[in-house]
C-alpha positions in Angstrom: 129.7 57.8 163.6 127.7 55.3 161.7 124.7 55.9 159.5 122.2 53.8 157.4 119.3 54.8 155.3 116.2 52.8 156.3 112.7 53.4 155.0 113.9 56.5 153.3 115.3 58.0 156.5 119.0 58.1 157.4 119.5 56.8 161.0 122.4 57.4 163.2 123.5 54.3 165.1 126.4 52.7 166.9 127.5 49.0 167.1 129.8 47.8 169.8 130.7 44.2 169.0 131.5 41.3 171.3 132.4 37.7 170.7 130.1 35.7 168.4 128.7 33.7 171.3 127.5 36.8 173.2 123.9 37.9 173.1 123.0 41.2 171.5 121.4 44.1 173.4 119.5 46.7 171.4 118.7 50.0 173.1 115.8 52.3 172.1 115.6 55.8 173.6 112.9 57.9 175.2 111.2 61.0 173.7 113.4 64.0 173.3 116.7 62.2 173.8 119.5 60.6 171.8 121.4 57.4 172.4 124.0 59.1 174.7 121.6 58.5 177.6 122.7 54.9 177.7 126.4 55.7 178.1 126.8 54.7 181.8 124.9 51.5 181.1 126.8 50.3 178.1 130.3 51.0 179.6 129.4 48.4 182.2 128.2 45.8 179.6 130.8 46.1 176.9 132.4 42.7 176.1 129.5 40.7 177.7 127.0 41.7 175.0 127.1 43.0 171.5 125.4 46.4 171.7 123.3 48.3 169.2 122.3 51.9 169.9 120.5 54.2 167.6 118.7 57.6 167.3 115.1 57.1 166.2 113.8 59.2 163.4 113.4 62.9 164.3 115.9 62.6 167.2 119.7 63.0 167.6 121.6 62.8 164.3 118.9 60.8 162.5 116.8 62.5 159.8 113.2 63.5 160.6 111.5 62.1 157.5 107.9 62.8 156.8 105.6 63.7 159.7 103.4 63.0 161.6 104.5 59.6 162.7 102.7 56.4 163.9 104.5 54.1 166.3 104.8 51.7 163.4 107.1 54.1 161.6 109.5 53.9 164.5 109.0 50.1 164.7 109.7 49.6 161.0 112.8 51.7 161.3 114.3 49.6 164.0 113.4 46.4 162.1 115.0 47.7 159.0 118.1 48.8 160.9 118.5 45.3 162.5 118.1 43.7 159.1 120.7 46.0 157.8 123.1 45.0 160.6 122.2 41.3 160.3 120.9 41.2 163.9 118.2 38.8 165.0 117.1 37.3 168.3 118.2 40.4 170.3 117.4 41.5 173.8 115.6 44.8 173.2 115.8 47.3 176.0 113.4 50.2 175.4 112.9 53.3 177.6 109.5 55.1 177.5 108.5 55.4 173.8 111.5 53.0 173.2 109.5 50.4 175.2 106.6 50.8 172.9 108.9 50.4 170.0 110.3 47.2 171.5 106.8 45.8 172.0 105.8 46.8 168.5 108.9 45.1 167.1 108.0 41.9 168.8 104.5 41.9 167.2 105.8 42.9 163.7 109.0 40.8 163.6 109.2 38.2 166.4 112.3 36.8 164.7 114.2 39.9 165.8 113.3 39.8 169.5 114.5 37.1 172.0 113.6 39.0 175.2 112.5 42.5 176.3 113.6 44.9 179.0 110.7 47.4 179.2 112.0 50.4 181.2 109.8 53.2 182.5 107.2 52.4 179.9 103.8 50.8 179.4 101.5 49.3 176.7 99.7 52.6 176.7 101.2 55.9 177.8 99.0 58.9 178.5 95.7 59.8 176.8 94.7 61.9 173.7 93.9 65.0 175.7 97.3 65.2 177.5 99.3 64.6 174.3 97.2 67.1 172.3 97.8 69.6 175.1 101.5 69.1 174.9 101.6 69.2 171.1 99.7 72.5 171.0 101.9 74.0 173.7 105.1 73.1 171.8 103.6 74.3 168.5 102.6 77.6 170.0 105.6 78.4 172.2 108.4 75.9 171.5 109.9 73.4 173.9 111.7 75.9 176.1 108.8 76.8 178.5 108.3 73.1 179.2 111.9 72.1 180.0 111.8 72.7 183.7 108.6 70.6 184.0 110.1 67.8 181.9 113.2 67.7 184.0 111.1 67.5 187.2 109.4 64.4 185.7 112.6 62.8 184.5 114.9 63.3 187.4 114.6 63.1 191.2 115.0 66.0 193.6 118.3 64.5 194.6 119.5 64.6 191.0 118.4 68.3 190.7 120.3 69.3 193.9 123.4 67.1 193.6 124.0 66.9 189.8 123.3 70.4 188.5 125.7 70.3 185.7 124.3 67.0 184.4 120.8 68.4 184.7 121.7 71.4 182.5 123.2 69.0 180.0 120.1 66.8 179.7 118.0 69.9 179.6 120.0 71.1 176.6 119.7 67.7 175.0 115.9 68.0 174.9 116.1 71.6 173.8 118.2 70.7 170.8 116.1 67.8 169.5 114.3 68.6 166.2 110.9 70.0 167.0 109.3 68.3 164.1 110.5 64.9 165.2 109.6 65.6 168.8 106.0 66.6 167.9 105.6 63.7 165.5 106.7 61.3 168.2 104.2 62.9 170.6 101.5 62.1 168.1 102.8 58.5 167.8 102.6 58.1 171.5 99.1 59.6 171.6 97.8 57.1 169.1 99.7 54.0 170.3 97.8 51.4 172.3 99.5 48.0 172.6 97.4 46.7 175.5 95.6 44.0 173.6 98.8 42.5 172.3 100.5 42.6 175.8 98.4 39.7 177.0 99.9 37.3 174.4 103.6 38.0 174.8 105.4 34.7 175.2 109.1 35.7 175.4 111.0 36.5 178.6 110.1 40.1 179.6 110.9 42.4 182.5 109.2 45.7 183.3 111.3 48.2 185.3 110.1 51.4 187.0 111.7 54.3 188.8 110.1 54.9 192.2 109.9 58.7 191.6 109.0 58.6 187.8 106.6 61.4 187.0 106.1 60.4 183.3 105.3 56.7 183.6 104.6 56.2 187.4 105.3 52.8 189.0 101.7 51.8 189.1 101.4 52.3 185.3 104.5 50.2 184.6 103.2 47.5 187.1 99.8 47.5 185.3 101.6 46.6 182.0 103.7 43.9 183.8 100.6 42.3 185.1 99.2 42.1 181.5 102.2 40.2 180.2 102.3 36.5 181.1 105.2 35.5 183.4 106.6 39.0 183.3 109.1 40.1 186.0 108.8 43.5 187.6 111.5 45.6 189.4 111.4 49.1 190.9 114.5 51.1 191.1 114.7 53.3 194.2 116.2 56.8 193.8 115.3 57.1 190.1 112.7 58.9 188.1 112.0 58.5 184.4 115.6 58.0 183.2 117.2 55.4 185.4 120.0 54.7 182.9 121.3 58.2 183.9 120.4 58.3 187.6 121.0 54.6 188.6 122.9 52.9 185.9 124.6 50.4 188.2 121.3 49.1 189.5 119.8 49.0 186.0 122.8 47.0 184.8 122.5 44.6 187.8 118.8 44.0 186.9 119.6 43.4 183.2 122.3 40.9 184.1 120.1 39.0 186.5 117.2 38.9 184.0 119.5 37.6 181.2 120.9 35.0 183.5 117.6 33.8 184.9 116.2 33.7 181.3 119.2 31.6 180.3 120.0 33.9 177.4 123.5 33.6 176.1 
């Protein structure tokens, strides 16, 4: 395990190196998960990319730090981690809130971001009422009563029926995330609105949706794609909110084609 203290918070991360001439892929996770969600993607990319994975503050093995958060807290953490690692001009792949972190990183530190893969995310996710309702429910009753609903938004009916063991594992992953970090990141999502900046993105970008995503539906992802000049858009069939778990082969194919078409590396 690898750890670094950034902005007063110790972050858990992993680096899988490749040859010096290979591009770097940085993965940023969704709410309530840790970087293990990318396993089936990275095993297919090792050697062709240098890979950076990390647990954002308040998730996985990273410290929680002071709460509540703004999205800029997560953005500054990733910037500091990449500086610590000597990484620049990376392809940043962000899922859900990780996609907001990727966008924020481009605006804060354009030297760190060469291209973006925005997966099941948007420039604005949800509204204040929905996030405040979730925050209050978790504060009052904990995360347990919401887990079945979360799993129904994250994974397709086929996943529920055919991969019951995996479903229980991911349910447990969410259940074991630090509640202070989960709630603080909900508040960051509530307050984050990157729509004005989306219209001036100038780097290669692709938005990817899952056709059965209940958290960031395809129309929402497509709306963001249409804001971004020259943005590509792909929809993965047979996937909900976590395509890196449900359809890793297809997600890898899309990433490889995007990198090739953008002449990166």
